[in-house]
C-alpha positions as CSV (number, residue, x, y, z in Angstrom):
1,X,74.8,97.6,149.1
2,X,75.6,94.3,150.7
3,X,74.7,92.4,147.6
4,X,76.7,94.7,145.5
5,X,79.7,94.2,147.7
6,X,79.3,90.4,147.6
7,X,79.1,90.4,143.8
8,X,82.1,92.6,143.5
9,X,84.1,90.4,145.8
10,X,83.0,87.3,143.8
11,X,84.0,89.0,140.5
12,X,87.4,89.9,141.9
13,X,87.9,86.2,142.9
14,X,87.1,85.1,139.4
15,X,89.5,87.7,137.9
16,X,92.3,86.4,140.2
17,X,91.7,82.8,139.3
18,X,94.6,81.5,137.3
19,X,93.8,81.2,133.6
20,X,94.9,77.6,133.7
21,X,91.8,76.6,135.5
22,X,89.7,78.1,132.7
23,X,91.8,76.2,130.2
24,X,91.1,73.0,132.2
25,X,87.4,73.8,132.1
26,X,87.4,74.1,128.3
27,X,89.6,71.0,128.0
28,X,86.9,69.1,129.9
29,X,84.4,70.3,127.3
30,X,86.8,69.2,124.5
31,X,87.0,65.7,126.0
32,X,83.2,65.8,126.3
33,X,83.0,66.5,122.6
34,X,85.6,64.1,121.3
35,X,85.1,61.2,123.7
36,X,81.8,61.7,125.4
37,X,79.9,62.7,122.3
38,X,82.2,61.5,119.5
39,X,83.2,58.1,120.9
40,X,81.2,56.8,123.8
41,X,77.7,58.0,122.6
42,X,78.2,55.3,119.9
43,X,77.6,52.7,122.7
44,X,74.2,54.1,123.3
45,X,73.2,54.7,119.7
46,X,74.7,51.5,118.2
47,X,71.9,49.0,119.1
48,X,69.3,51.3,117.5
49,X,71.5,52.0,114.6
50,X,72.0,48.3,114.1
51,X,68.3,47.7,113.9
52,X,67.6,50.8,111.8
53,X,70.2,49.7,109.2
54,X,69.5,46.0,109.5
55,X,73.1,45.2,110.4
56,X,74.4,41.8,111.6
57,X,76.5,41.6,114.8
58,X,79.6,41.2,112.6
59,X,78.8,44.4,110.6
60,X,77.9,46.2,113.9
61,X,81.3,45.3,115.3
62,X,83.0,46.6,112.1
63,X,81.1,49.9,112.4
64,X,82.2,50.2,116.0
65,X,85.8,49.3,115.0
66,X,85.7,52.0,112.2
67,X,85.8,54.6,115.0
68,X,88.8,52.9,116.5
69,X,90.5,52.6,113.1
70,X,90.1,56.3,112.5
71,X,91.3,56.9,116.0
72,X,94.4,54.7,115.3
73,X,95.2,56.6,112.1
74,X,94.8,59.9,113.9
75,X,97.0,59.3,116.9
76,X,99.9,58.1,114.8
77,X,100.3,61.6,113.3
78,X,98.6,64.1,115.6
79,X,101.7,64.7,117.8
80,X,103.6,65.9,114.7
81,X,100.7,68.2,113.7
82,X,100.7,69.7,117.2
83,X,104.4,70.4,116.9
84,X,103.8,72.2,113.6
85,X,100.5,73.9,114.0
86,X,100.1,74.1,117.9
87,X,97.4,72.3,120.0
88,X,94.6,74.9,119.6
89,X,94.3,74.6,115.8
90,X,94.5,70.8,115.8
91,X,91.8,70.6,118.5
92,X,89.4,72.9,116.8
93,X,89.9,71.3,113.3
94,X,89.5,67.8,114.8
95,X,86.2,68.7,116.4
96,X,84.9,69.9,113.1
97,X,85.9,66.6,111.6
98,X,83.8,64.8,114.3
99,X,80.8,67.0,113.4
100,X,81.1,65.9,109.7
101,X,81.3,62.2,110.7
102,X,78.2,62.6,112.9
103,X,76.2,64.2,110.1
104,X,77.3,61.3,107.7
105,X,76.2,58.7,110.3
106,X,72.9,60.5,110.8
107,X,72.2,60.1,107.1
108,X,73.5,56.5,106.8
109,X,71.6,54.3,104.4
110,X,73.6,51.1,105.0
111,X,76.8,49.5,106.3
112,X,79.3,51.5,104.2
113,X,77.9,55.0,105.0
114,X,77.8,54.1,108.7
115,X,81.4,52.9,108.4
116,X,82.7,56.0,106.7
117,X,80.9,58.3,109.2
118,X,82.2,56.4,112.2
119,X,85.7,56.4,110.7
120,X,85.6,60.2,110.5
121,X,84.4,60.4,114.1
122,X,87.4,58.3,115.0
123,X,89.8,60.6,113.1
124,X,88.4,63.7,114.8
125,X,88.3,62.0,118.3
126,X,92.0,61.1,118.3
127,X,92.9,64.4,116.8
128,X,91.2,66.4,119.5
129,X,91.8,64.1,122.5
130,X,95.7,63.9,122.4
131,X,96.4,67.6,122.1
132,X,93.7,68.4,124.6
133,X,95.4,66.4,127.3
134,X,98.9,67.3,126.1
135,X,97.9,71.0,126.5
136,X,97.4,70.5,130.2
137,X,101.1,69.6,130.5
138,X,101.8,73.2,129.6
139,X,99.4,74.7,132.2
140,X,100.1,72.3,135.2
141,X,103.3,71.2,136.8
142,X,104.1,67.5,136.9
143,X,103.0,67.1,140.5
144,X,99.5,68.3,139.6
145,X,99.2,66.7,136.2
146,X,97.5,63.5,137.3
147,X,94.8,65.5,139.1
148,X,94.4,67.8,136.1
149,X,94.1,65.0,133.6
150,X,91.7,63.2,135.8
151,X,89.4,66.2,135.9
152,X,89.6,66.5,132.1
153,X,88.5,62.9,131.7
154,X,85.3,63.8,133.5
155,X,84.1,65.1,130.1
156,X,83.9,61.5,128.8
157,X,81.7,60.4,131.8
158,X,79.4,63.4,131.3
159,X,79.0,62.3,127.7
160,X,78.0,58.8,128.7
161,X,75.5,60.2,131.2
162,X,73.9,62.4,128.5
163,X,73.8,59.8,125.8
164,X,72.6,57.1,128.2
165,X,69.5,59.1,129.1
166,X,69.0,61.2,125.9
167,X,69.3,58.5,123.2
168,X,66.7,56.0,124.6
169,X,64.3,59.0,125.3
170,X,64.7,60.3,121.7
171,X,64.3,56.8,120.2
172,X,61.2,56.4,122.4
173,X,59.7,59.5,120.8
174,X,60.6,58.3,117.3
175,X,61.5,54.6,117.1
176,X,62.4,54.8,113.4
177,X,64.5,57.9,113.1
178,X,65.4,58.7,116.8
179,X,68.9,57.4,116.5
180,X,69.4,59.8,113.5
181,X,68.2,62.8,115.5
182,X,70.6,61.8,118.3
183,X,73.5,62.2,115.9
184,X,72.3,65.6,114.8
185,X,71.9,66.8,118.4
186,X,75.4,65.6,119.3
187,X,76.8,67.3,116.2
188,X,75.3,70.6,117.3
189,X,76.9,70.2,120.7
190,X,80.3,69.5,119.2
191,X,80.1,72.6,117.0
192,X,79.3,74.8,120.0
193,X,82.2,73.4,122.0
194,X,84.7,73.8,119.0
195,X,83.7,77.5,118.7
196,X,84.1,78.0,122.5
197,X,87.6,76.3,122.4
198,X,88.7,78.6,119.5
199,X,87.7,81.7,121.5
200,X,89.2,80.7,124.8
201,X,92.1,78.2,124.6
202,X,95.7,79.4,124.7
203,X,98.6,77.1,123.8
204,X,101.0,78.2,126.5
205,X,100.8,80.2,129.8
206,X,103.7,82.3,128.5
207,X,101.3,83.8,125.9
208,X,99.6,85.6,128.8
209,X,102.8,86.2,130.8
210,X,101.9,83.4,133.3
211,X,103.6,80.3,134.7
212,X,102.0,76.8,134.9
213,X,99.7,76.2,137.9
214,X,101.9,74.9,140.8
215,X,105.1,76.4,139.4
216,X,107.4,78.1,141.9
217,X,109.8,80.9,141.0
218,X,112.7,78.5,141.1
219,X,111.1,76.1,138.5
220,X,111.8,76.6,134.8
221,X,109.6,75.6,132.0
222,X,110.6,72.4,130.2
223,X,111.7,73.7,126.8
224,X,113.6,71.9,124.1
225,X,115.6,73.8,121.5
226,X,114.1,73.6,118.1
227,X,117.4,72.4,116.7
228,X,117.0,69.2,118.7
229,X,113.4,68.5,117.8
230,X,114.2,65.6,115.5
231,X,116.6,64.1,117.9
232,X,114.2,64.4,120.9
233,X,111.4,63.0,118.8
234,X,113.5,59.9,118.1
235,X,114.1,59.5,121.9
236,X,110.3,59.1,122.3
237,X,110.3,56.1,120.0
238,X,113.4,54.6,121.5
239,X,112.3,55.0,125.1
240,X,111.9,51.5,126.6
241,X,109.4,52.9,129.3
242,X,107.2,54.4,126.6
243,X,107.1,51.0,124.7
244,X,106.2,49.1,127.9
245,X,103.6,51.6,128.9
246,X,102.1,51.3,125.4
247,X,101.8,47.5,125.6
248,X,99.8,47.8,128.9
249,X,97.6,50.4,127.2
250,X,97.0,47.9,124.4
251,X,95.6,45.5,127.0
252,X,93.2,48.1,128.3
253,X,92.2,49.2,124.8
254,X,91.2,45.6,124.1
255,X,89.5,45.1,127.4
256,X,87.4,48.1,128.1
257,X,85.5,48.1,124.8
258,X,83.1,45.3,125.9
259,X,82.0,47.6,128.7
260,X,82.0,51.0,127.1
261,X,80.6,50.1,123.7
262,X,78.5,46.9,124.2
263,X,77.1,47.3,127.7
264,X,73.7,48.5,126.6
265,X,73.3,45.8,124.0
266,X,74.5,43.1,126.4
267,X,71.9,44.2,129.0
268,X,69.2,44.2,126.4
269,X,70.0,40.9,124.6
270,X,71.7,38.6,127.2
271,X,70.1,39.9,130.5
272,X,66.7,40.9,129.1
273,X,66.6,44.5,130.2
274,X,64.3,46.9,128.2
275,X,66.0,49.9,126.5
276,X,65.1,52.4,129.2
277,X,66.6,50.3,132.0
278,X,69.7,49.4,129.9
279,X,70.2,53.1,129.1
280,X,69.8,54.0,132.8
281,X,72.6,51.5,133.8
282,X,74.7,53.1,131.1
283,X,74.0,56.6,132.4
284,X,74.7,55.5,136.0
285,X,78.1,54.2,134.8
286,X,78.7,57.6,133.3
287,X,77.8,59.4,136.5
288,X,80.1,57.3,138.6
289,X,82.9,57.5,136.0
290,X,83.0,61.3,136.2
291,X,85.1,61.2,139.4
292,X,87.2,58.2,138.4
293,X,89.9,60.0,136.5
294,X,90.3,62.6,139.3
295,X,90.3,59.9,142.0
296,X,92.9,57.6,140.5
297,X,95.0,60.4,138.9
298,X,95.3,62.0,142.3
299,X,96.2,58.7,143.9
300,X,98.8,58.1,141.3
301,X,100.3,61.6,142.0
302,X,100.8,60.4,145.6
303,X,101.6,56.7,145.4
304,X,103.0,56.1,141.9
305,X,101.6,55.6,138.5
306,X,102.1,51.9,137.8
307,X,101.3,50.6,141.3
308,X,98.0,52.5,141.0
309,X,97.4,51.1,137.6
310,X,97.9,47.6,138.8
311,X,95.1,48.1,141.4
312,X,92.8,49.6,138.8
313,X,93.3,46.7,136.3
314,X,92.7,44.2,139.2
315,X,89.4,45.8,140.1
316,X,88.3,45.9,136.5
317,X,89.2,42.2,136.1
318,X,87.0,41.1,139.0
319,X,84.1,43.3,137.9
320,X,84.1,41.9,134.4
321,X,84.1,38.4,135.8
322,X,81.2,39.3,138.0
323,X,79.3,40.8,135.1
324,X,80.0,37.6,133.1
325,X,78.5,35.2,135.6
326,X,75.4,37.0,136.9
327,X,72.0,38.1,135.6
328,X,71.0,39.6,139.0
329,X,70.0,43.3,138.4
330,X,71.4,44.3,141.8
331,X,74.7,42.5,141.4
332,X,75.0,43.8,137.9
333,X,74.4,47.4,139.1
334,X,77.0,47.1,141.8
335,X,79.5,45.6,139.3
336,X,78.8,48.3,136.8
337,X,79.2,51.0,139.4
338,X,82.5,49.7,140.8
339,X,83.9,49.2,137.3
340,X,82.8,52.7,136.4
341,X,84.6,54.1,139.5
342,X,87.9,52.9,137.8
343,X,87.0,53.6,134.2
344,X,89.0,56.8,133.4
345,X,91.7,55.9,135.8
346,X,93.6,54.0,133.2
347,X,93.9,56.7,130.4
348,X,94.5,59.4,133.0
349,X,97.4,57.6,134.6
350,X,98.8,56.4,131.2
351,X,98.9,59.9,129.8
352,X,100.3,61.3,133.1
353,X,103.1,58.7,132.9
354,X,104.5,59.7,129.6
355,X,105.1,63.3,130.9
356,X,107.5,61.7,133.4
357,X,109.5,60.0,130.6
358,X,109.9,62.8,127.9
359,X,110.3,66.6,127.7
360,X,107.1,68.7,127.8
361,X,107.1,69.8,124.1
362,X,107.1,66.1,123.1
363,X,104.4,64.9,125.4
364,X,101.8,65.0,122.6
365,X,104.1,62.8,120.5
366,X,104.6,60.3,123.3
367,X,100.8,60.4,124.1
368,X,100.1,59.7,120.5
369,X,102.6,56.8,120.4
370,X,101.2,55.0,123.4
371,X,97.7,55.7,122.2
372,X,98.6,53.9,119.0
373,X,98.9,50.7,121.1
374,X,95.6,51.5,122.8
375,X,94.0,52.2,119.4
376,X,95.1,48.9,118.0
377,X,93.6,47.1,121.0
378,X,90.3,48.9,120.7
379,X,90.2,48.4,116.9
380,X,90.6,44.6,117.2
381,X,88.3,44.2,120.1
382,X,84.9,45.0,118.5
383,X,85.7,42.7,115.5
384,X,86.6,39.8,117.9
385,X,83.6,40.6,120.1
386,X,81.2,40.5,117.1
387,X,82.7,37.3,115.9
388,X,82.5,35.6,119.3
389,X,78.8,36.7,119.7
390,X,77.9,35.4,116.2
391,X,79.4,31.9,116.9
392,X,78.3,31.6,120.5
393,X,75.0,33.5,120.5
394,X,75.9,35.5,123.7
395,X,78.4,37.9,125.2
396,X,79.8,35.4,127.7
397,X,83.1,34.5,125.8
398,X,83.7,38.1,124.9
399,X,83.3,39.2,128.6
400,X,85.8,36.5,129.7
401,X,88.3,37.5,127.1
402,X,87.9,41.1,128.2
403,X,88.6,40.1,131.8
404,X,91.7,38.2,130.8
405,X,93.1,41.2,128.9
406,X,92.5,43.3,131.9
407,X,94.4,40.8,134.1
408,X,97.4,40.8,131.7
409,X,97.4,44.6,131.8
410,X,97.6,44.5,135.6
411,X,100.5,42.1,135.5
412,X,102.3,44.3,133.0
413,X,101.8,47.4,135.2
414,X,103.1,45.4,138.2
415,X,106.3,44.6,136.2
416,X,106.7,48.3,135.2
417,X,106.2,49.3,138.8
418,X,109.3,47.2,139.7
419,X,111.3,49.0,137.0
420,X,110.2,52.5,138.2
421,X,109.8,52.1,141.9
422,X,112.9,54.3,142.4
423,X,111.7,56.9,139.9
424,X,110.3,60.4,140.6
425,X,106.7,59.2,141.1
426,X,107.5,57.0,144.0
427,X,107.3,58.6,147.4
428,X,110.6,57.2,148.4
429,X,112.5,58.7,145.5
430,X,111.7,62.4,146.0
431,X,112.3,63.0,142.3
432,X,116.0,62.2,142.3
433,X,116.1,59.7,139.5
434,X,115.7,60.7,135.8
435,X,113.0,58.5,134.3
436,X,114.2,59.2,130.8
437,X,117.6,57.8,131.7
438,X,115.8,54.7,133.0
439,X,113.8,54.3,129.8
440,X,116.9,54.7,127.6
441,X,119.5,52.6,129.4
442,X,119.0,49.8,126.8
């Protein structure tokens, strides 16, 4: 009887749980699929893919950049597709595109096949990522958005953990075709998640007669009249704050690639780690990064977006410098762990920031626009990295350039903090100043 009562009570609690928390759970899975599996697993597979296809470092950099080129193409249009077809359809369709790209990569016979497969993965990744995070803006009020986005970004860290452990293990079982089997396994995971999203995700709490999590009876949903859609969309592209935020996101897009994509290869080639130890470090970075978005997103909710971003960029700068100048396994581990503790803080806060500058229906458009800057940065970075490695024979110059880009991003965020210190994110403002007005005064 006692057990029956306890189960009944637990079931009642689950039934009373706001549907928005379930939406958040499945958005975490969506981010796991589009970033964790679709984007960051490439960092673990790439060294073995390079050897299996006999690619040069320059070609390897181009294959990595194909993901980012696809991502760049995707984010320039995905916001408009969301306005037309709604987030759910765009997310599920994009996840299927990722699956196709993974299957193409699994069957790659040379550079061009690998390039096309990676390009498709990039298309799908951007197409699922932007509407997934934008959807949270419908289900959580602004004051909880940083926290919600941070939790969603945990999916990317979980993907890094899985790929860091699974890929070297699979390659160990089959040194020749292990990387191909890895792509197939990831594709199966993405298909399962896409089906789960199709069944569970809802585009708006109003579809279920609900309000966003954290909304009070006095709060009204941010709705823009359809007649003003074109006009409001223009305001996204003319908003000074959106442009400045995008430029800082460009700096991070360029900077973080050396860590997220080339860490395993750097540890194997420059430091001398074997593939298991390098994969373990990569997995440890994934484990630590799982809480990074939640941590820094929550801090930004309390202390302000840009001030928090300046701190995050500063920490990443010093950790990249540390990784550049040491070969000590212990110091490398500490540096990797500290960097990972900030990893998803940047995209979490960047995407939370745009919702402070534009109306809710146009948040996906604004997210796509700033992510365009980010995508350009991460598209250029692997090409530059591959070139620097080919001419210098090591990752040293690439790591230094990555650190400098991070420093510039921190300086830029400090400048933006000065512009927005009286905005609604700052504790002293209490939400009295309209960010959009700040962004459009020029």
